[in-house]
C-alpha positions in Angstrom: -12.2 -28.7 10.0 -13.8 -25.3 9.7 -14.7 -24.4 6.1 -14.8 -20.9 4.7 -18.2 -19.8 3.5 -18.4 -18.1 0.1 -21.6 -16.3 -0.7 -22.8 -16.1 -4.3 -24.4 -12.8 -5.3 -27.8 -14.4 -5.7 -27.5 -16.0 -2.2 -26.8 -12.5 -0.7 -29.7 -10.9 -2.5 -32.1 -13.6 -1.6 -31.0 -13.8 2.1 -31.6 -10.0 2.5 -35.0 -10.3 0.9 -36.0 -13.3 3.2 -34.7 -11.6 6.3 -36.5 -8.3 5.4 -39.8 -10.3 5.1 -39.1 -12.5 8.2 -36.7 -10.8 10.6 -37.0 -13.7 13.0 -35.2 -15.9 10.5 -31.9 -13.9 10.9 -30.8 -15.9 14.0 -31.7 -19.2 12.5 -29.8 -18.5 9.3 -26.8 -17.3 11.2 -26.8 -20.3 13.5 -27.1 -22.6 10.5 -24.3 -21.0 8.6 -22.0 -21.2 11.7 -22.8 -24.9 12.1 -22.4 -25.5 8.4 -18.9 -24.0 8.5 -18.0 -26.1 11.5 -19.6 -29.4 10.5 -21.5 -29.6 7.2 -22.9 -33.0 8.1 -24.1 -32.2 11.6 -27.4 -34.2 12.2 -29.5 -31.1 12.9 -28.7 -29.7 9.5 -30.2 -32.7 7.7 -27.6 -32.3 4.9 -28.4 -34.2 1.8 -27.0 -34.5 -1.8 -29.3 -33.2 -4.6 -30.1 -34.7 -7.9 -31.1 -33.6 -11.4 -30.1 -30.0 -12.3 -28.6 -29.6 -8.9 -26.6 -32.8 -8.9 -23.3 -31.1 -7.8 -25.0 -29.4 -4.9 -26.1 -30.2 -1.4 -28.9 -28.8 0.8 -29.4 -28.3 4.5 -32.3 -27.2 6.7 -32.5 -23.8 8.4 -36.1 -24.4 9.6 -38.8 -26.9 8.7 -39.5 -25.0 5.5 -36.3 -23.0 4.8 -33.3 -24.6 3.0 -29.8 -23.5 2.0 -28.3 -25.0 -1.2 -24.6 -25.1 -1.3 -21.6 -26.7 -3.1 -18.2 -27.9 -1.8 -15.5 -26.0 -3.8 -11.7 -25.5 -3.6 -10.7 -22.0 -2.5 -7.1 -21.1 -1.8 -6.1 -24.7 -1.7 -8.7 -25.5 1.0 -12.2 -26.9 0.8 -14.8 -24.2 1.1 -18.6 -24.0 0.9 -20.2 -21.9 -1.9 -23.6 -20.8 -0.7 -25.9 -20.8 -3.8 -29.5 -20.3 -2.6 -31.7 -19.9 0.4 -35.5 -20.1 0.6 -38.4 -22.5 0.9 -38.3 -26.0 -0.6 -40.2 -24.8 -3.7 -38.0 -21.7 -4.1 -34.6 -23.4 -4.1 -35.3 -26.7 -5.8 
């Protein structure tokens, strides 16, 4: 089941900043988002549930050091993925 990706405004701003600093990450982020939409629990994403202040959120890996934080939400009577943050481990957690 392919899920629609919804980008928060902070995700969009942060993604632009990261790609501007590291243009080589663009392909990795795009590939990760496509895979996330197709199968949020694909083994290569290393998707895991978060705790604490982010207890309703999940995270997946873009690269060894870059993560995407997201939440499963209902959107137009379907399950969608709200992209909340992208960045290094320390930036997003």
